[in-house]
Structures are given as structure tokens and as C-alpha cells.
C-alpha positions in Angstrom: -29.3 -3.4 13.1 -31.4 -0.3 14.0 -33.6 1.5 11.5 -31.3 4.5 11.0 -28.3 2.2 10.6 -30.1 0.1 8.1 -31.1 3.2 6.1 -27.5 4.3 6.1 -26.3 1.0 4.8 -28.9 1.0 2.1 -27.9 4.5 1.1 -24.3 3.5 0.9 -25.1 0.4 -1.2 -27.2 2.4 -3.6 -24.5 5.1 -3.9 -21.8 2.5 -4.6 -24.1 0.9 -7.3 -24.6 4.3 -8.8 -20.8 5.0 -8.9 -20.2 1.7 -10.5 -22.8 2.4 -13.1 -21.2 5.8 -13.7 -17.9 4.1 -14.2 -19.4 1.7 -16.7 -20.7 4.7 -18.6 -17.2 6.0 -18.6 -16.0 2.8 -20.2 -18.6 3.0 -22.8 -17.4 6.5 -23.8 -13.8 5.3 -24.2 -13.1 4.3 -27.8 -10.2 2.1 -26.8 -9.2 0.5 -23.5 -6.6 2.8 -22.0 -3.4 1.8 -20.4 -3.6 2.8 -16.7 -0.7 4.0 -14.7 -0.5 5.2 -11.1 1.8 7.4 -9.2 3.3 5.0 -6.6 5.2 6.1 -3.4 7.9 3.7 -2.2 8.7 5.9 0.8 6.8 4.0 3.6 8.7 1.8 6.0 11.0 1.9 9.1 14.4 3.5 9.2 15.9 6.7 8.2 14.0 8.4 5.4 10.9 6.1 5.7 7.5 7.6 6.0 4.8 6.5 8.5 1.0 6.7 8.6 0.9 9.3 11.3 0.8 12.4 9.1 -2.3 11.3 7.2 -6.0 12.3 7.4 -7.0 8.6 7.8 -4.9 8.2 10.9 -6.9 10.9 12.7 -10.4 9.9 11.8 -12.8 8.8 14.5 -14.3 6.6 15.8 -11.7 4.4 13.9 -8.7 5.2 11.8 -9.0 4.0 8.2 -5.9 2.0 7.6 -4.4 0.6 4.4 -5.7 -3.0 3.9 -2.3 -4.3 2.8 -0.2 -2.7 5.4 2.3 0.2 4.9 5.8 -1.1 4.8 6.9 -0.8 1.1 9.9 -3.1 1.8 7.8 -5.9 3.0 7.4 -8.4 0.1 3.9 -9.4 1.2 2.8 -5.7 1.0 4.3 -5.4 -2.5 2.6 -8.6 -3.5 -0.8 -7.3 -2.3 -0.3 -4.1 -4.1 0.4 -6.0 -7.3 -2.9 -8.0 -6.7 -4.7 -4.7 -6.1 -3.3 -3.3 -9.3 -4.8 -6.3 -11.2 -8.1 -5.6 -9.5 -8.0 -2.0 -10.7 -6.8 -2.7 -14.3 -3.5 -1.0 -13.5 -0.5 -2.0 -15.6 2.2 0.5 -14.6 3.6 2.1 -11.4 5.4 5.4 -11.8 7.7 5.3 -8.8 8.5 8.4 -6.9 12.3 8.9 -6.9 14.3 11.4 -4.9 17.9 10.7 -5.7 20.6 8.0 -5.7 20.9 6.0 -2.5 17.8 7.5 -0.9 15.1 5.5 0.9 13.0 5.4 -2.3 15.8 4.4 -4.6 16.8 1.5 -2.4 13.2 0.4 -2.0 12.7 0.5 -5.8 15.9 -1.4 -6.6 16.0 -3.9 -3.8 12.3 -4.6 -3.0 10.1 -3.7 -6.0 12.0 -4.4 -9.2 13.4 -7.6 -7.7 10.1 -8.9 -6.3 9.2 -12.3 -7.7 6.0 -10.9 -9.2 7.5 -7.7 -10.5 7.2 -8.9 -14.2 3.4 -8.7 -13.9 3.6 -4.9 -14.2 5.6 -2.2 -15.9 7.4 0.6 -14.1 8.6 4.2 -14.8 10.4 6.7 -12.6 8.6 9.8 -11.4 11.5 12.2 -11.1 10.9 14.5 -8.1 12.3 17.7 -9.5 11.5 19.7 -6.4 13.8 17.4 -4.4 16.6 17.5 -7.0 16.6 21.0 -8.5 15.2 23.3 -5.8 14.7 26.2 -5.4 12.1 26.9 -8.1 13.1 30.6 -8.5 16.8 29.7 -9.0 17.0 26.0 -10.1 20.2 24.0 -9.6 20.5 21.5 -12.5 23.8 20.0 -11.3 22.1 16.7 -10.3 20.2 16.1 -13.5 22.9 14.4 -15.6 24.3 12.3 -12.7 20.8 11.3 -11.8 20.0 10.2 -15.3 23.2 8.2 -15.4 22.3 6.5 -12.1 18.9 5.6 -13.5 20.3 4.3 -16.7 22.8 2.1 -14.8 20.4 0.8 -12.2 16.8 1.1 -13.1 16.1 1.9 -16.8 17.7 -1.3 -17.9 15.3 -3.4 -15.9 13.3 -5.7 -18.3 10.0 -4.6 -16.8 10.7 -0.9 -17.3 8.2 0.8 -19.6 9.5 2.0 -22.9 8.0 3.9 -25.8 9.8 3.5 -29.1 12.6 1.7 -27.3 13.1 4.6 -24.9 12.7 4.4 -21.1 9.7 6.6 -19.9 10.3 9.2 -17.2 7.7 11.4 -15.7 9.2 14.7 -14.5 7.5 16.7 -11.8 6.9 20.4 -12.2 8.6 20.9 -15.5 6.3 23.9 -15.9 8.3 25.6 -13.1 11.8 24.2 -13.5 12.1 24.5 -17.3 10.7 27.9 -18.1 13.5 29.4 -20.0 15.3 28.6 -23.3 18.5 28.2 -21.3 16.9 25.4 -19.2 15.6 23.8 -22.4 19.1 23.7 -23.8 20.4 22.1 -20.7 17.7 19.4 -20.8 18.5 18.8 -24.5 22.2 18.5 -23.7 21.4 16.0 -20.9 19.4 13.8 -23.2 22.0 13.9 -25.9 24.7 12.9 -23.4 22.6 9.9 -22.3 21.9 9.0 -25.9 25.7 9.0 -26.7 26.6 6.9 -23.6 23.7 4.4 -23.5 22.3 4.4 -27.0 18.9 6.0 -26.2 17.4 9.2 -24.9 14.8 8.9 -22.2 11.2 9.5 -23.2 10.3 12.4 -20.9 6.7 13.2 -20.0 6.6 16.7 -18.5 4.2 17.9 -15.8 3.8 20.9 -17.9 0.4 22.5 -17.5 -1.7 23.7 -14.6 -5.1 25.4 -14.2 -6.8 27.1 -17.1 -3.6 28.8 -18.3 -3.0 27.9 -22.0 -0.3 25.4 -22.6 3.0 26.9 -23.6 3.6 25.0 -26.8 7.2 26.1 -27.1 8.0 24.7 -23.7 5.8 21.6 -24.3 7.8 20.9 -27.4 10.9 20.2 -25.2 9.3 17.0 -24.0 8.0 13.9 -25.6 4.6 14.2 -24.0 2.9 16.4 -21.4 0.7 15.7 -18.4 -0.7 17.4 -15.3 0.2 15.8 -11.9 -2.0 18.2 -9.8 -5.7 17.7 -10.5 -6.7 19.4 -7.3 -4.9 22.6 -8.0 -6.1 22.6 -11.6 -9.8 22.7 -10.8 -10.6 21.7 -7.2 -8.7 24.5 -5.4 -10.7 25.9 -2.6 -12.2 22.5 -1.9 -15.0 22.6 -4.5 -15.7 19.2 -6.0 -18.7 19.6 -8.2 -19.9 18.9 -11.8 -19.0 22.5 -12.9 -15.4 22.0 -11.9 -15.3 18.6 -13.7 -16.7 20.3 -16.8 -13.9 22.8 -16.5 -11.3 20.0 -16.3 -12.7 18.4 -19.4 -12.3 21.7 -21.3 -8.8 22.1 -20.0 -7.8 18.6 -21.1 -9.3 19.0 -24.5 -7.4 22.3 -25.1 -4.2 20.8 -23.6 -4.4 17.8 -25.9 -4.9 20.0 -28.9 -1.9 22.2 -27.9 0.2 19.1 -27.3 -0.6 17.9 -30.8 0.2 21.3 -32.2 3.6 21.0 -30.4 4.2 17.6 -31.9 4.1 15.8 -28.5 1.8 13.3 -26.7 -0.8 14.0 -24.1 -1.5 12.0 -20.9 -4.6 13.1 -18.8 -4.8 12.5 -15.0 -7.6 11.5 -12.6 -7.6 11.9 -8.9 -10.2 10.8 -6.3 -10.0 13.8 -4.0 -7.5 15.7 -1.9 -6.8 16.4 1.8 -3.3 17.2 3.1 -4.4 18.9 6.4 -2.5 16.3 8.5 0.9 16.9 6.8 0.9 20.7 6.2 -1.3 23.7 6.7 -3.1 23.0 3.5 -6.0 24.5 1.6 -9.6 23.3 1.9 -9.9 19.6 1.1 -11.7 18.4 -2.1 -14.3 15.8 -1.1 -14.4 12.4 -2.8 -18.0 13.0 -3.6 -19.6 15.6 -5.9 -21.4 18.3 -3.9 -24.6 17.6 -5.9 -24.7 14.0 -4.8 -23.6 14.2 -1.2 -21.4 12.2 1.1 -23.1 8.8 0.5 -21.8 9.0 -3.1 -18.1 8.6 -2.2 -16.3 7.8 -5.4 -18.5 10.0 -7.6 -15.7 12.7 -7.9 -13.4 10.0 -9.3 -15.8 8.4 -11.7 -17.0 11.7 -13.0 -13.5 12.9 -13.7 -12.8 9.7 -15.5 -16.0 9.8 -17.5 -16.2 13.4 -18.5 -12.6 14.6 -18.6 -10.0 11.8 -18.8 -11.3 9.1 -21.0 -12.6 11.3 -23.8 -9.1 12.9 -24.0 -6.7 9.9 -24.3 -4.0 10.0 -26.9 -3.2 7.0 -29.1 0.3 8.3 -29.8 1.1 7.4 -26.2 -0.9 4.2 -26.2 -4.0 5.9 -24.6 -2.1 6.1 -21.4 -3.9 7.7 -18.4 -2.4 8.4 -15.0 -4.0 8.2 -11.5 -2.8 10.4 -8.8 -2.3 8.3 -6.8 -2.0 4.7 -5.8 -0.8 5.3 -2.2 -0.1 9.0 -1.4 -1.9 8.8 1.9 -0.4 12.1 3.1 -2.5 14.0 0.6 -5.3 11.5 0.6 -5.3 11.0 -3.1 -4.8 7.2 -2.8 -6.9 4.6 -4.4 -5.1 1.7 -2.7 -7.6 -0.5 -0.8 -8.4 0.5 2.8 -10.0 -1.4 5.6 -13.8 -1.1 5.7 -15.0 1.6 8.1 -18.1 3.7 8.6 -18.7 7.1 7.0 -17.5 9.9 9.3 -16.6 13.6 9.2 -15.0 13.7 12.7 -11.4 13.5 13.8 -9.3 13.4 16.9 -8.4 17.1 16.8 -9.5 19.5 19.6 -12.3 20.8 17.5 -13.2 17.4 16.1 -13.0 18.6 12.5 -9.6 20.3 12.0 -8.5 17.6 9.6 -11.8 16.7 7.9 -13.0 20.3 7.6 -16.5 18.8 7.6 -15.9 16.5 4.6 -17.0 12.9 5.0 -14.8 9.9 4.4 -15.3 6.2 4.7 -13.1 3.1 4.9 -13.9 2.2 1.3 -12.3 -1.2 0.8 -11.5 -1.8 -2.9 -14.1 0.6 -4.1 -11.7 2.8 -6.1 -10.0 -0.1 -7.7 -13.4 -1.5 -8.7 -14.4 1.9 -10.1 -11.2 2.2 -12.1 -11.4 -1.3 -13.5 -15.0 -0.8 -14.5 -14.3 2.5 -16.2 -11.2 1.3 -18.2 -11.9 -2.2 -19.4 -13.7 -2.9 -22.6 -17.4 -3.5 -22.3 -17.9 -7.3 -22.5 -14.3 -8.1 -21.8 -15.1 -10.3 -18.8 -11.7 -12.0 -18.6 -9.8 -8.7 -18.9 -7.5 -9.8 -21.7 -8.1 -6.7 -23.8 -10.3 -8.4 -26.3 -14.0 -9.2 -26.5 -14.4 -12.7 -27.8 -16.1 -16.0 -27.1 -13.9 -16.7 -24.1 -15.8 -13.9 -22.3 -19.0 -15.9 -22.8 -17.6 -18.7 -20.7 -16.8 -16.3 -17.9 -20.4 -15.0 -18.1 -21.8 -18.6 -17.8 -19.6 -19.3 -14.8 -20.6 -16.1 -13.1 -24.3 -16.3 -13.9 -26.6 -15.5 -11.0 -23.7 -14.4 -8.8 -24.1 -11.2 -6.9 -21.7 -8.6 -5.5 -19.8 -5.6 -6.4 -16.7 -7.4 -7.7 -18.0 -10.1 -10.1 -16.2 -10.1 -13.4 -19.1 -10.7 -15.7 -21.4 -8.0 -14.2 -21.2 -5.9 -17.4 -23.8 -3.3 -16.4 -22.5 -3.1 -12.8 -25.9 -3.5 -11.2 -24.6 -6.1 -8.7 -26.0 -9.2 -10.3 -24.8 -11.3 -13.3 -27.8 -12.0 -15.4 -29.2 -11.9 -18.9 -28.6 -8.2 -19.2 -24.8 -8.8 -18.9 -25.1 -11.4 -21.7 -26.6 -8.6 -23.8 -23.6 -6.3 -22.9 -21.2 -9.0 -24.1 -23.2 -10.0 -27.2 -23.5 -6.4 -28.4 -19.8 -5.7 -27.7 -18.9 -8.8 -29.7 -21.2 -7.8 -32.6 -19.4 -4.4 -32.6 -16.1 -6.1 -32.9 -17.4 -8.1 -35.9 -18.8 -4.9 -37.5 -15.4 -3.2 -37.1 -13.7 -6.1 -38.8 -16.4 -6.3 -41.5 -16.9 -9.9 -40.6 -19.8 -11.3 -38.6 -19.0 -13.4 -35.5 -21.1 -16.3 -34.4 -22.6 -15.5 -31.0 -23.5 -18.4 -28.7 -26.9 -18.3 -27.1 -27.6 -19.2 -23.5 -29.2 -22.6 -22.8 -32.9 -23.1 -21.9 -32.1 -23.1 -18.1 -30.4 -19.7 -18.3 -33.1 -18.3 -20.5 -35.7 -19.5 -18.0 -33.8 -17.8 -15.2 -33.6 -14.7 -17.3 -37.3 -14.7 -17.7 -37.8 -14.9 -14.0 -35.5 -11.9 -13.6 -37.5 -10.0 -16.2 -40.7 -10.8 -14.3 -39.2 -9.8 -11.0 -39.1 -13.3 -9.6 -35.8 -13.5 -7.7 -34.3 -17.0 -7.1 -34.6 -17.7 -3.4 -30.9 -18.4 -2.8 -30.2 -14.7 -3.5 -32.7 -13.4 -0.9 -30.3 -13.4 2.1 -27.7 -11.3 0.2 -30.4 -8.9 -1.0 -31.7 -8.4 2.6 -28.3 -8.2 4.3 -26.8 -5.3 2.4 -23.8 -4.7 4.7 -23.0 -8.4 5.0 -23.3 -8.8 1.2 -21.0 -5.8 0.7 -18.4 -7.1 3.1 -18.5 -10.7 1.8 -18.5 -9.8 -1.9 -15.8 -7.2 -1.8 -12.6 -8.6 -3.2 -10.0 -8.8 -0.4 -6.9 -6.9 -1.4 
């Protein structure tokens, strides 16, 4: 490896470590471990209505395209299985499935390939109702599909045992309610639809409306028509024009705080959304892309936009009335490059195969990031010290720490401070978290202490004496990165 290449690898490794540390800080700011949902797109695959990878930024990057690690066919059981595995890696518990109408490509994929998958019970599911495809045009909406659509969903999808419910009601995310339900007349129609479903099926759907955008105040009268509100479009809210920086994240934090307060005033819940970036130049003449790194940190800090949005805007504004649910836009919307789904590993680049070499990237850098965003999401959303990811900090996590002790890598469960090595510092993270649990219960918990051998090793680490078996991984940054990255 040449000197410049080695420096680039070192910079990337340090940037990843920094982003993981930022994500760990985000987790520390979160009072309760949130539920994590993702917008999931079941539209990829062969045949009429299926999408391909061609109209994506990553297909056009050079010298190599940056492909999905799991493959793309959403009707392939092995792809669905790998997506479930990746969801566990990212602490994701719910997919909100993009739905465009009865009998469509997505509807068939959902019903015949996702909900029926042998491992489907490992997650929960909701429908993301694509209003733009069912009610367009915006300036004169056609609501004739709404009640038949809801009946179809009630008959074929909402009854699934793994479908997510709140207070016994199936959860539905509705896209662009801020545009399609602006008037009292439309509110009455929505109310009538819910009442009809309640009479026919014994429940009314729990509707989460995509109901605020940008810095405009939340319309509390409109918000009150739903059970909770959210914002699907993080890019348009603060990153429009392609600016991804700390100032824009601060603006998002303020928008979320105000929207959460407005939702509470309207008597409804609030669900904040995070997104890693945005680039739709390969699918439409779009606006300037928003980079996956903050401008202040530069392209070697890919992932910093995502972690900063989580830390500063999303996690401080979760709402316990909806189970501290947060949404990620998206798991696999490759056309707009908002995906956090694992990719193949590939070098950082800002060049593409257009005639200018930058028509798609617009000068922004991207990399084949592996499972980076899943790692960042898990780190930000699990409880500190919860090394077996069961939602509780207890002595069982100590056993995981002992088993992982002295292991290195980005994706080791008991690396509580996310510095790439499981050592005594991670024991302290767990011990302090366990003590906090005891304080909250007003009952002290007995904390096991490491044995003499582990304490001796910890002393070596404190003195800067690194065990020799770790030297090869410390010297071979790229090899260590590739070997230690969890394979999706």
C-alpha cells in the first residue's frame, strides 16, 4: 500500500471511529431506548412494476458501482432474510412498507414474499400509504380510492399477526397528509373512512400523518385529525439546496422540538425522522444533493450527517405516547440515496460515468460503506451497557463483555464506548449503567468485578502496553476494517 493510500485508509478509519463515538453520545442523550422503524421499499425485482438499480446514484459511481450487499430482488427469500439480519444489526424493529394500491407490484411483494417469509415474525410491519399514487393530483385530490384501499388492507395485511398495533389499532403512515388533507371537508372524509372501517372491522386504523415540513408552524387543527404526526422529508425540511452542516441540524432540532410541542397541544403523538443524506440526480432532475458528511468535517466523515441528526434532533424529541418511536428515511430507497441498507465496500469517490464526470455526484463524495449506517444506528439507539441488546442492562451483559474482552473491530457487541476495542473502559460503561438502573429502582445491584487476569490486562492498556496479538489488526487498518465488519 502506498503512502497516500495508507493515509487515506487511516483517515477513513479515524472518521468511522469518530462517527461511532458520536452515535454513542447520541445514545447517552436518549432517556429511553427508542423503537426504530424504517421506510422499506418492496418495489425492486423483475417483471412489470418492478424497479431496477439503474436509476440510482450508486449505479453510476466510478471507478466501481456501489451495489447493495444483499442483492436487490425484494421477492427473493434470501434477500429478505439478509434484510432481516441487517435490521437486527441496526436495532431496527419495524418496516413501514411502501404501498401503492391493491394488486400492485408492492402489494404482491408484501403479501406473498415479506409477511409470509419464515422469519417475518422477527420484526413488526406497518403500511406506508403512498397518497401521491392513490389521491393525485394534489391541487384537486381524488379520495375515491381511500375507503376501498383501507378495506383491502384490513382484509389482507392489517390482520397479519406481526402487524404493528398501538392500542389494538393497526398503524398506518400516510404520505403527504399536509398536502392531501388541508381542508375541513377532507378531514370529514377521513373521519368517515375511519368510522366505516371501525364499524366493519371493529377498529379504526392508527394514522400517523406526514404533516409538517420546513420551519412552518404545525397546523394543530389539521394535526388533530391524526393519531400522531411525523415528517417524511428530512432533506426538504432543512437540507434543501444541498447544505448539510451543523447549523442546519440545529435548525432541525428546533423544528422537532416545536412540532412535538404542537402535537402535544393537539392531543396527538410525535414521531421524529432521521435521514443519512439525499441524492436523486439519477432518477429525476433534482435539487443539489445533501452529503452524508457535515461540511465542517469533510468527506472522510461519511456518516456524520446521520449521527448528528440522531444525536441533536431526533433522540431528544422522542415521544413516550407512541413508544418513543423514531423513523429512518430510509432502509432501501436507493433512487434518492437515503438508504442505510448495507452496501458493498468501495473506495471514497466523487466521480461518475456522466460526460462531465460529476453530473450525478455534483462533487459530493460517497463510499461503499458496508454496514456503517446500521452500526451507527444501533450504537445510537441501544441502551448504554446493554451488550446483548435485550432492552435491559443487567448481569447478563457482563457475560457478553467477558466473552468479547480484548476483541477489536467496529462491530463488537460489548464495545460500549465504540473505540474499536473491548477493554476495561467498556466494563465501566456497563457498571455505571447498571448502577443507574439500581438508583432508578432505589435498590442497589451487586456488580461483579473482573478477575485478576482481566484487571492485569486492563492495567496494560492503561499503561499503553498493547497485547501482541492485536498488533496486526492495529497496523492493517483496511484489513481490520474489512474483516471486522459484520457481513450483511
